[in-house]
C-alpha positions as CSV (number, residue, x, y, z in Angstrom):
1,M,35.2,-75.9,-26.6
2,Y,38.8,-74.7,-27.0
3,L,37.8,-71.2,-28.2
4,D,35.1,-70.9,-25.5
5,V,37.6,-71.7,-22.8
6,V,40.1,-69.2,-24.3
7,V,37.4,-66.5,-24.3
8,R,36.4,-67.3,-20.7
9,L,40.1,-67.1,-19.6
10,S,40.6,-63.8,-21.4
11,A,37.4,-62.4,-19.8
12,L,38.9,-63.4,-16.4
13,G,42.1,-61.5,-17.2
14,V,44.3,-64.5,-17.8
15,A,46.7,-64.0,-20.6
16,L,47.7,-67.1,-22.6
17,S,50.9,-67.6,-24.6
18,S,50.2,-67.0,-28.3
19,A,52.4,-69.7,-29.6
20,P,50.4,-72.7,-30.9
21,S,52.7,-75.3,-29.3
22,S,53.2,-73.4,-26.0
23,S,52.8,-75.1,-22.6
24,D,49.6,-73.1,-22.1
25,D,48.2,-74.7,-25.2
26,M,49.2,-78.2,-24.1
27,L,47.8,-77.7,-20.6
28,L,44.6,-76.3,-22.0
29,K,44.1,-79.2,-24.3
30,F,44.9,-81.7,-21.5
31,A,42.4,-79.9,-19.2
32,I,39.7,-80.1,-21.9
33,D,40.3,-83.8,-22.4
34,K,40.3,-84.5,-18.7
35,V,37.0,-82.6,-18.0
36,T,35.4,-84.1,-21.1
37,N,36.3,-87.6,-20.0
38,H,35.2,-86.9,-16.4
39,I,31.7,-85.6,-17.5
40,N,31.3,-88.5,-20.0
41,N,32.2,-91.0,-17.3
42,Q,29.8,-89.4,-14.8
43,T,26.9,-89.3,-17.3
44,N,27.7,-92.5,-19.3
45,L,27.3,-90.4,-22.5
46,T,29.8,-90.1,-25.4
47,A,29.4,-86.3,-25.7
48,I,28.8,-83.5,-23.3
49,P,25.2,-82.4,-23.3
50,A,24.4,-78.8,-24.3
51,G,23.1,-78.1,-20.9
52,L,26.5,-78.9,-19.3
53,N,28.5,-76.8,-21.8
54,E,29.0,-73.7,-19.5
55,I,29.8,-76.0,-16.5
56,A,32.3,-77.9,-18.6
57,I,34.0,-74.6,-19.7
58,D,34.2,-73.4,-16.0
59,M,35.6,-76.8,-15.0
60,V,38.3,-76.6,-17.7
61,V,39.2,-73.1,-16.6
62,G,39.5,-74.2,-13.0
63,E,41.6,-77.3,-13.9
64,F,43.8,-75.1,-16.1
65,L,44.4,-72.5,-13.5
66,L,45.0,-75.0,-10.7
67,T,47.5,-76.9,-12.8
68,K,49.3,-73.7,-13.7
69,K,49.5,-72.7,-10.1
70,A,50.7,-76.1,-9.0
71,M,53.5,-75.9,-11.6
72,G,54.5,-72.4,-10.4
73,L,53.5,-70.9,-13.7
74,L,50.7,-68.7,-12.4
75,D,51.2,-65.6,-10.3
76,I,47.9,-65.3,-8.4
77,E,48.9,-61.8,-7.2
78,T,48.2,-60.5,-10.7
79,L,44.6,-61.8,-10.8
80,N,42.0,-59.2,-10.0
81,F,39.2,-60.3,-7.5
82,E,38.1,-56.8,-6.8
83,A,35.0,-57.0,-8.9
84,V,33.0,-58.3,-5.9
85,A,30.5,-55.8,-4.5
86,K,31.5,-54.7,-1.0
87,Q,28.6,-52.4,-0.4
88,I,25.1,-51.9,-1.8
89,Q,22.9,-48.9,-1.1
90,D,19.3,-48.6,-2.2
91,G,17.6,-45.5,-0.9
92,D,18.0,-45.4,2.9
93,T,19.0,-49.0,3.1
94,N,22.8,-49.7,3.1
95,V,24.2,-53.3,3.2
96,V,27.9,-53.9,3.7
97,F,29.2,-57.4,3.1
98,A,32.0,-58.9,5.2
99,V,34.4,-59.6,2.3
100,E,37.5,-58.6,4.2
101,A,37.7,-61.9,6.2
102,N,39.5,-63.9,3.5
103,R,41.4,-61.2,1.6
104,T,44.6,-62.9,0.9
105,P,45.1,-63.6,-2.8
106,E,45.6,-67.3,-2.0
107,A,42.3,-67.6,-0.2
108,Q,40.5,-65.7,-3.0
109,F,42.1,-68.0,-5.6
110,E,41.1,-71.1,-3.8
111,A,37.5,-69.9,-3.4
112,F,37.4,-69.1,-7.1
113,I,38.7,-72.5,-8.1
114,S,36.1,-74.1,-5.9
115,Y,33.4,-72.1,-7.6
116,L,34.7,-73.1,-11.1
117,Q,34.9,-76.8,-10.3
118,H,31.2,-77.4,-9.8
119,S,29.9,-80.5,-7.9
120,N,28.8,-83.6,-9.7
121,T,25.2,-82.9,-8.8
122,D,24.9,-80.9,-12.1
123,F,25.4,-84.1,-14.0
124,L,22.4,-86.0,-12.4
125,K,19.9,-84.7,-15.0
126,Y,21.9,-86.1,-17.9
127,R,22.9,-89.4,-16.3
128,V,22.2,-92.5,-18.4
129,L,21.9,-96.0,-16.9
130,T,24.3,-98.6,-18.5
131,W,24.2,-102.3,-18.1
């Protein structure tokens, strides 16, 4: 899962420290353990099911970014949230989305973290009853 998370972070434009014992590496491993334990506790399983792999990766990324921000190690001003479509035109039809309402980087970051940290309803399919 570690490599998948690193790839997801790099795809989002988040640069990690390249040193193997860096604080980024330690925070990332802690986030992976935390999310893995959370999913295992919610599902009563010993391993994350394949159907929850992408959700687990997003949850780890959200946990990692939130921890870095809380520690003051993440400059959210450098993150690019401009990939969102503001206007779509198809023939004579033109749709403009109201994306300017929450344009502060802080609000965009909080919305992104909320998106990454999915609700527990995704776990219901994999839940196992224990006695």
